[in-house]
N, C-alpha and C positions, 0 to 999 in steps of 0.2 A: 505494502503497498505506501508505505515510502518510497521507493522509484519511482511510482504512477503519478505523486504529486510535487515530489523533484519537477520531472518529464513534464507537466504540466504549469507545471509556472516558468523553467527555463520558457517553453511556447509564448507564455503572457510576454515574458522579459527579453522577448528575442528581435529585433526586425528582422522584421521583415525582408525578404534582395530588392536591388534593383534593379530593375530592367533598365539599357541604356539604351535607348535610342537614336542616338546620334552623339557625334560627338560633343562637346561639352564647347564651349564658345563664353564670351565675356558676359551672355543675358543668361546663363549658367549659373556661372558666377554670381549673378545679380537674383539671380532667385536662390540661390545657396547662399546667401549671405541674410536676404530676408526670411527666408529658413530657419537661418540662425536668431534671429531675433524677435518672433514667437515661439517658438523649443525656449531660449534663454527670460524668458517674460513666468511661458505655464511652470514649468522648469525655480523661477523663483514663489509664484504662486502655492505651487504645490511643498516645496523645501519649508513656508515659511508661515507654518497651516500652527506650527507648536506658538511660535512665538506671539501671530497677528491673534493666539488667545489668553497668550495672559496679557497679551496688549488690551482684551478688552475687560478681560478680569479686571483692573487695576481703574477702567477711566466707567464703566457701565456696571451701577449697579445692582445687583438681581432683581429680577423684578418681584420673586417669593420675597423675601424680606423685606422691600420695599411694602408690597402689602399689607406685614407685617405690622410696621410702622407705620402707616397710616391707620391700620385699626389701633392700638392702640396711643394714636397722637390726636384730637379733640378740639375743634377748639372749644367755647363754650358750647358754645346751640346747639354740639354735637356730629356740627359738618364737619368729615374731612378734608385737614390738610395738606391744599399740596407738593409732594418733595422731594429736594435733586430738582435736575432739569429732564423734563423729559419730553422725548418728540412727540409735536400734535396726530401723527399721521399710523404708528405702530406702535407706541405707547414705550416705547425700549429707552430708558434710564444709566442717566447721565451726573457724573459726581461730578463733574467738573462743563462751566459753559462751553467748552471747544473741545471739548468729544463728542459734544452736541450737533455742535456750531458741522465740523465735518464728515459728522454721520445721515445733516440734512442736506448732505451734494446730495445723494445715491438717493433720496426722490424728488431733488430739481433734474437731475440726471447734473450735473451743470462740473466741468472741468476745467478752475481756473487756470492751470497748466500744461504748458503747450511746450512739446522738440520743436525747437530750431530745424531738426533737422529733415527730421520726416513727417508731423505738426501732429504725431498722438498729442490726447488728454487726458493730465489724470487728476486725481482727487482731487491728492497731495503731492505737496515742493518735493517728499523724498522720495515719492514715485520714480518722477520722473530725473531729480538727480543717480536714483541707480539702472533706470533706462538709458541718462542719455552715454555710461560706461560702453553698452555694445555697443552702438555707435567711432566712442574714441579705442574701442580695446584695450580701458582702461582695467586690467584685473590685481584687487588691490586686497581680496583671501586666499593664500596661499590653502595649499594640503601642506601638515609635518610630515604627512607621513613620504609623499609621492614627488612633494611642491608642484601638483597642475594648482596653477592659476583660476580661481575664476574671478564672476565680473560680481557676484553679487553670493552675502555671506549662508542662504537659504541651499546653494545652491554646491555649495561646499559642505551644507550641513548631511542634505543627501550624501551627497561624494564621499563624504566621510561614511558612510556605511559595506561599504562592495568592502573596506577594512575589517570594521569591526564585527560583516555577518554582521548586523543587528536589523530586526525586522521590527519593528512597533509595529505594522499591520497585519488585526489579525482577522481570517472574517470569518466570519457565525456563525460561520454551517460546515464546513470542514474544517475550521479550524486552522488555512490551513496559513504561514507567514512572508509577510511580503516588507519591500526593500523602506515601498512607495507608496504614497495612499491609495494613485493615481492606477499602478499596476492593480489595486484591490479594489478600488474599484470597478477594469475590464474585465480584472479573474469573478467576482459577484453576476458578468452576465451569463458566464456559463453555468450556472446556476439558475438563472431566471427565463435563462436562453433570449434575456435581448438583446438586439442590431440596429445598433441607433442611426447609425449610418448605412444610408442609402443610393446604389448609383445609378443618377435618374437618369441612366438613357437606357435601362433596362429595370431597371432597381429592384437587382440581387444586392441583399443588405451584407451589412458587416457588423462587428461586433466588436472592431479598432478604427479609426477614424485611422492607421499606414495603408491597412487592407483593401480599406474602398479604393485609396491614392497608390497600390499598387497592381488594381483590378483595374483602375480607366492608364495606365499607363502598357497595360498588356493588351486590356482588352479594345480601346476605344481611342 
C-alpha cells in the first residue's frame, strides 16, 4: 500500500513532459519569462499561507470572541455596543483600523499599487515590492543547504522541505502527506474525481492545468 501511495504522489508532483513543436525563438523566451512570473507568484501565495494566517491572528479578532465580549458589555439600556473595527460588508472584525482599511480594498476591488513594468496592480505596497523582484531578478533569499536563491521568502520556505522531507499537508481521506498545499489540493481530486480544467475544443477534462496545457500542445 505504501508503494502505491508513493507512486501516486510522484504522479501528482511530477511535471508532464513538454512536447517541442518548434525551435525556440525570442517569442518563446518571452513566453517562458511570463510563465516564470506567474509560477513565482503562485508559489508565493502557497508558500506564505502560514505567514498570512499568523498575520490574521495578530490583526483580526476572532468573531466568536467578539460576540462573547459584546454579550457581556452593554450600555445602560441593555443595547450591545459595537467593539473593534468591523467590516460593514462581511462583519469581519479587526483589532486595528489599518487592518480594516486594507481589508476593505477586497470589497472595493481597489489595487492602488501598480507595477511600472507590466502594469499589474496590487492591494498592498509589500506585494508590489515582492513582485518587482521578478523583473529585476533580485533573489535575496538563499537556501543554507544548496545555496539556491529565491525572490520570495515563501518560495524558499517551500523549497527547504525538499531537504527536510517535511510534508505538513495531509489528505483527510487516505492520510497521504504532501510538502505543498497545492499538491494536496490536486491529490484530493483523485477522491472526488473533480476535473476542473476543460479543453474548449474537444471538451476533454483534466485534474491539473498542466495536463490541459500539454493536451492543447499535443492535440490541437
